[in-house]
C-alpha angles and dihedrals in degrees: 000000000000138000138087121293109227094214103051104017094233133114115275092237084065096040092131091058104086120176110222115239092243095049093092094054093045089049092051093046090050089054092048091049093048094048116090097251125155104222113211115209123200135184116241119234132213123209125245115205121209123236101252130085090248092065101095148117118228120197111200104167100059121132102220095165090104093057097058090103105026140009147157129204118195130178147149114242138182121196118227102152131055104166092095115089097203107024114192123204097176130012131182129176105350092205115096143256092044102032125132121208117169123179140181102239103056096257099099115052098137123156126159089009095298121109126211113201112212103158092129088062097048099082095153122148121232118266094023123118114234132173123233132181133184122197130186139166141167089240090087102354090236131142115212124192124202122195115194091340098311123102106239099178148348136197142178120257137198110296096244140109117250115256117248128217103048127119130254124230125195117201099020143017120312097235122097089257117075125203136211090219090060099050113133097195095173140098125283132194134178099354110178135174118211130194091221139059109261117218122240089247092058091043090052090051090054093047095047096071126031091206098040121128095218090120092060092060090072096055095138091052098046108096092169112040127194092227088059094046094056090053096046122107112270132210122218120339110352113139141176117253124188125250129190090247123112135189133187139188093263090056090052093048092047092049091046091050092047090050094047096047108033100034097049134060089247093082095085092045093049091046091052092051090049091049094051091049092048092050090047092053091048091053091051092050091048091048091050091049094057 
Protein backbone atom coordinates (compact mmCIF):
# COMPACT_ATOMS: atom_id res chain seq x y z
CA UNK A 1 0.00 0.00 0.00
CA UNK A 2 1.03 3.61 -0.42
CA UNK A 3 0.39 6.95 1.24
CA UNK A 4 1.82 8.86 4.14
CA UNK A 5 1.56 7.64 7.70
CA UNK A 6 0.48 10.57 9.93
CA UNK A 7 2.38 9.36 12.97
CA UNK A 8 5.80 8.86 11.49
CA UNK A 9 5.67 10.73 8.19
CA UNK A 10 6.93 7.75 6.12
CA UNK A 11 5.24 5.65 3.44
CA UNK A 12 3.08 2.79 4.71
CA UNK A 13 5.13 0.27 2.76
CA UNK A 14 8.02 1.26 5.03
CA UNK A 15 5.93 1.51 8.21
CA UNK A 16 8.44 -0.58 10.17
CA UNK A 17 11.17 1.96 9.39
CA UNK A 18 10.80 4.51 12.18
CA UNK A 19 13.28 7.38 12.40
CA UNK A 20 14.22 8.00 16.06
CA UNK A 21 13.41 11.46 17.38
CA UNK A 22 17.08 12.15 18.06
CA UNK A 23 18.24 11.03 14.62
CA UNK A 24 17.95 14.52 13.16
CA UNK A 25 20.15 16.02 15.85
CA UNK A 26 22.67 13.18 15.55
CA UNK A 27 22.74 13.62 11.75
CA UNK A 28 23.28 17.37 12.07
CA UNK A 29 26.04 16.95 14.65
CA UNK A 30 27.79 14.39 12.43
CA UNK A 31 27.74 16.91 9.57
CA UNK A 32 29.14 19.60 11.84
CA UNK A 33 31.89 17.29 13.06
CA UNK A 34 32.81 16.23 9.52
CA UNK A 35 32.93 19.79 8.19
CA UNK A 36 36.33 21.51 8.32
CA UNK A 37 35.30 23.95 11.05
CA UNK A 38 37.80 25.53 13.39
CA UNK A 39 36.04 25.40 16.76
CA UNK A 40 36.97 28.26 19.03
CA UNK A 41 36.82 27.46 22.75
CA UNK A 42 36.65 30.16 25.40
CA UNK A 43 36.63 30.27 29.17
CA UNK A 44 33.50 31.65 30.83
CA UNK A 45 33.82 34.44 33.38
CA UNK A 46 31.87 35.27 36.50
CA UNK A 47 31.47 38.82 37.83
CA UNK A 48 32.81 40.15 41.14
CA UNK A 49 31.02 43.19 42.56
CA UNK A 50 32.88 45.64 44.74
CA UNK A 51 31.70 46.56 48.21
CA UNK A 52 30.37 50.09 47.73
CA UNK A 53 26.96 51.27 46.54
CA UNK A 54 28.49 52.47 43.25
CA UNK A 55 29.48 48.95 42.17
CA UNK A 56 26.54 48.01 39.98
CA UNK A 57 25.36 47.07 36.50
CA UNK A 58 22.27 48.83 35.14
CA UNK A 59 20.30 47.36 32.23
CA UNK A 60 18.20 50.04 30.55
CA UNK A 61 17.15 48.48 27.25
CA UNK A 62 15.34 45.39 28.46
CA UNK A 63 11.90 44.54 27.09
CA UNK A 64 10.10 43.33 30.21
CA UNK A 65 6.65 43.46 28.61
CA UNK A 66 6.49 39.66 28.32
CA UNK A 67 7.12 39.18 32.06
CA UNK A 68 4.06 41.08 33.27
CA UNK A 69 2.21 37.84 34.03
CA UNK A 70 4.99 35.31 34.67
CA UNK A 71 8.74 35.19 35.14
CA UNK A 72 11.73 33.33 36.55
CA UNK A 73 15.13 34.60 37.68
CA UNK A 74 17.99 32.15 38.17
CA UNK A 75 21.66 32.67 39.03
CA UNK A 76 24.73 31.34 40.78
CA UNK A 77 25.94 33.50 43.68
CA UNK A 78 28.83 33.55 46.14
CA UNK A 79 28.75 35.69 49.28
CA UNK A 80 31.81 37.77 50.13
CA UNK A 81 30.31 40.72 52.01
CA UNK A 82 28.04 40.82 55.07
CA UNK A 83 28.17 44.46 56.13
CA UNK A 84 24.98 45.34 54.20
CA UNK A 85 21.78 44.74 56.15
CA UNK A 86 19.56 44.33 53.06
CA UNK A 87 21.79 43.19 50.16
CA UNK A 88 20.18 43.34 46.72
CA UNK A 89 21.29 41.14 43.82
CA UNK A 90 18.62 42.26 41.33
CA UNK A 91 16.21 45.17 41.54
CA UNK A 92 13.45 46.20 39.12
CA UNK A 93 10.95 49.04 39.54
CA UNK A 94 11.33 50.10 43.17
CA UNK A 95 7.75 51.46 43.27
CA UNK A 96 5.21 49.06 44.76
CA UNK A 97 2.96 47.20 44.03
CA UNK A 98 5.00 45.75 41.17
CA UNK A 99 8.57 46.01 42.46
CA UNK A 100 11.15 43.21 42.40
CA UNK A 101 13.97 43.07 44.97
CA UNK A 102 16.02 39.85 45.16
CA UNK A 103 18.91 39.26 47.54
CA UNK A 104 21.55 36.70 48.43
CA UNK A 105 20.80 36.01 52.09
CA UNK A 106 17.10 35.10 52.11
CA UNK A 107 15.87 38.49 53.33
CA UNK A 108 14.89 39.95 49.93
CA UNK A 109 12.56 37.74 47.89
CA UNK A 110 10.19 40.45 46.76
CA UNK A 111 8.13 40.12 43.58
CA UNK A 112 4.98 42.12 42.77
CA UNK A 113 5.62 44.31 45.80
CA UNK A 114 5.35 41.50 48.38
CA UNK A 115 8.42 40.24 50.23
CA UNK A 116 9.04 36.71 51.49
CA UNK A 117 11.62 36.48 54.29
CA UNK A 118 13.54 33.19 54.15
CA UNK A 119 16.70 34.11 56.03
CA UNK A 120 16.41 31.04 58.24
CA UNK A 121 16.64 28.84 55.10
CA UNK A 122 19.74 30.51 53.59
CA UNK A 123 22.43 28.78 55.65
CA UNK A 124 25.15 29.22 53.01
CA UNK A 125 28.79 29.73 54.08
CA UNK A 126 30.78 32.61 52.64
CA UNK A 127 32.92 31.98 49.55
CA UNK A 128 30.79 29.02 48.43
CA UNK A 129 28.85 29.03 45.19
CA UNK A 130 25.12 28.32 45.45
CA UNK A 131 22.26 28.35 42.96
CA UNK A 132 19.02 30.26 43.53
CA UNK A 133 15.86 30.70 41.45
CA UNK A 134 12.73 32.77 41.93
CA UNK A 135 9.51 32.09 39.98
CA UNK A 136 6.19 33.97 39.91
CA UNK A 137 3.03 34.11 37.80
CA UNK A 138 -0.46 35.58 37.85
CA UNK A 139 -1.88 32.06 37.65
CA UNK A 140 -1.75 31.84 41.44
CA UNK A 141 0.10 35.09 42.37
CA UNK A 142 2.70 33.08 44.24
CA UNK A 143 6.45 33.57 44.54
CA UNK A 144 8.47 30.38 44.84
CA UNK A 145 12.13 30.33 45.88
CA UNK A 146 14.51 27.48 45.04
CA UNK A 147 17.90 27.04 46.69
CA UNK A 148 20.25 24.53 45.05
CA UNK A 149 17.29 22.95 43.26
CA UNK A 150 14.99 22.58 46.27
CA UNK A 151 11.99 24.80 46.92
CA UNK A 152 12.57 26.39 50.31
CA UNK A 153 9.54 28.65 50.51
CA UNK A 154 6.55 30.22 48.76
CA UNK A 155 4.19 33.09 49.45
CA UNK A 156 1.25 34.98 47.96
CA UNK A 157 1.88 38.38 46.38
CA UNK A 158 -0.22 41.36 45.34
CA UNK A 159 -2.73 40.39 42.66
CA UNK A 160 -1.30 42.63 39.98
CA UNK A 161 0.68 42.40 36.78
CA UNK A 162 4.27 43.55 36.80
CA UNK A 163 4.84 46.93 35.22
CA UNK A 164 6.90 46.92 32.03
CA UNK A 165 9.36 49.55 30.89
CA UNK A 166 11.51 49.97 33.99
CA UNK A 167 15.24 49.35 34.29
CA UNK A 168 17.07 46.53 36.04
CA UNK A 169 19.94 47.09 38.45
CA UNK A 170 22.33 44.37 39.56
CA UNK A 171 24.14 44.96 42.84
CA UNK A 172 21.85 47.58 44.43
CA UNK A 173 18.40 49.14 44.13
CA UNK A 174 17.05 50.17 40.72
CA UNK A 175 16.26 53.74 41.75
CA UNK A 176 18.62 56.61 41.03
CA UNK A 177 19.63 56.63 44.71
CA UNK A 178 21.91 53.80 45.87
CA UNK A 179 22.25 52.67 49.47
CA UNK A 180 25.04 51.16 51.55
CA UNK A 181 22.52 48.80 53.18
CA UNK A 182 21.71 47.35 49.74
CA UNK A 183 25.26 46.56 48.57
CA UNK A 184 25.59 43.06 47.08
CA UNK A 185 29.38 42.87 47.14
CA UNK A 186 29.60 39.22 46.07
CA UNK A 187 30.22 37.08 42.98
CA UNK A 188 27.63 36.32 40.30
CA UNK A 189 27.52 33.78 37.46
CA UNK A 190 24.94 32.98 34.78
CA UNK A 191 22.12 35.27 35.89
CA UNK A 192 19.21 34.98 33.45
CA UNK A 193 15.65 36.31 33.49
CA UNK A 194 12.95 34.25 31.75
CA UNK A 195 9.44 35.21 30.66
CA UNK A 196 8.05 31.88 31.83
CA UNK A 197 7.83 29.83 35.02
CA UNK A 198 10.57 27.22 35.01
CA UNK A 199 9.70 23.82 36.43
CA UNK A 200 11.49 22.40 39.43
CA UNK A 201 12.94 19.69 37.18
CA UNK A 202 14.56 22.32 34.96
CA UNK A 203 15.79 24.29 37.97
CA UNK A 204 17.34 21.16 39.47
CA UNK A 205 19.09 20.53 36.17
CA UNK A 206 20.57 24.03 36.28
CA UNK A 207 21.69 23.70 39.89
CA UNK A 208 23.22 20.25 39.49
CA UNK A 209 26.20 21.44 37.44
CA UNK A 210 27.93 24.81 37.78
CA UNK A 211 29.19 24.54 34.18
CA UNK A 212 26.05 23.12 32.56
CA UNK A 213 24.45 24.75 29.53
CA UNK A 214 20.86 24.11 30.58
CA UNK A 215 20.20 27.86 30.56
CA UNK A 216 21.07 28.10 26.85
CA UNK A 217 18.26 25.71 25.95
CA UNK A 218 15.66 28.34 26.79
CA UNK A 219 17.01 31.03 24.49
CA UNK A 220 13.60 32.16 23.26
CA UNK A 221 12.44 32.65 26.87
CA UNK A 222 15.53 34.49 28.16
CA UNK A 223 14.81 38.21 28.08
CA UNK A 224 17.93 38.99 30.15
CA UNK A 225 20.89 36.86 29.13
CA UNK A 226 24.10 36.34 31.05
CA UNK A 227 26.22 36.75 27.93
CA UNK A 228 24.75 40.24 27.48
CA UNK A 229 25.22 41.17 31.15
CA UNK A 230 28.98 40.52 31.07
CA UNK A 231 29.29 42.85 28.07
CA UNK A 232 27.17 45.60 29.59
CA UNK A 233 28.59 48.90 30.86
CA UNK A 234 29.50 48.74 34.56
CA UNK A 235 29.57 51.35 37.30
CA UNK A 236 32.28 51.41 39.94
CA UNK A 237 34.25 48.24 40.64
CA UNK A 238 32.71 45.25 38.85
CA UNK A 239 35.32 42.89 37.41
CA UNK A 240 35.55 39.61 35.54
CA UNK A 241 36.85 36.62 37.45
CA UNK A 242 37.73 33.26 35.85
CA UNK A 243 35.75 30.04 36.26
CA UNK A 244 36.61 26.49 35.26
CA UNK A 245 33.78 26.46 32.71
CA UNK A 246 34.39 26.41 28.97
CA UNK A 247 32.16 26.81 25.94
CA UNK A 248 32.89 26.37 22.25
CA UNK A 249 31.15 27.02 18.97
CA UNK A 250 29.87 23.45 18.71
CA UNK A 251 28.16 23.80 22.08
CA UNK A 252 26.50 26.99 20.88
CA UNK A 253 25.37 25.39 17.62
CA UNK A 254 24.04 22.36 19.47
CA UNK A 255 22.07 24.48 21.93
CA UNK A 256 20.69 26.65 19.14
CA UNK A 257 19.59 23.59 17.19
CA UNK A 258 18.01 22.04 20.27
CA UNK A 259 16.13 25.28 20.98
CA UNK A 260 14.92 25.72 17.41
CA UNK A 261 13.75 22.15 17.01
CA UNK A 262 12.47 21.01 20.39
CA UNK A 263 11.01 24.25 21.72
CA UNK A 264 9.00 25.21 18.65
CA UNK A 265 6.19 23.61 16.72
CA UNK A 266 8.55 23.05 13.80
CA UNK A 267 10.13 19.93 15.30
CA UNK A 268 7.49 17.55 13.91
CA UNK A 269 7.56 19.14 10.44
CA UNK A 270 11.37 19.00 10.26
CA UNK A 271 11.33 15.39 11.49
CA UNK A 272 8.81 14.45 8.78
CA UNK A 273 10.95 16.07 6.07
CA UNK A 274 14.04 14.28 7.36
CA UNK A 275 12.12 10.98 7.46
CA UNK A 276 10.92 11.36 3.87
CA UNK A 277 14.43 12.22 2.66
CA UNK A 278 15.89 9.26 4.54
CA UNK A 279 13.28 6.92 3.08
CA UNK A 280 13.92 8.24 -0.44
CA UNK A 281 17.65 7.70 -0.01
CA UNK A 282 17.00 4.15 1.23
CA UNK A 283 14.85 3.39 -1.84
CA UNK A 284 17.59 4.71 -4.16
CA UNK A 285 20.24 2.60 -2.45
CA UNK A 286 18.05 -0.52 -2.63
CA UNK A 287 17.35 0.12 -6.33
CA UNK A 288 21.03 0.51 -7.11
CA UNK A 289 21.81 -2.69 -5.25
CA UNK A 290 19.42 -4.76 -7.38
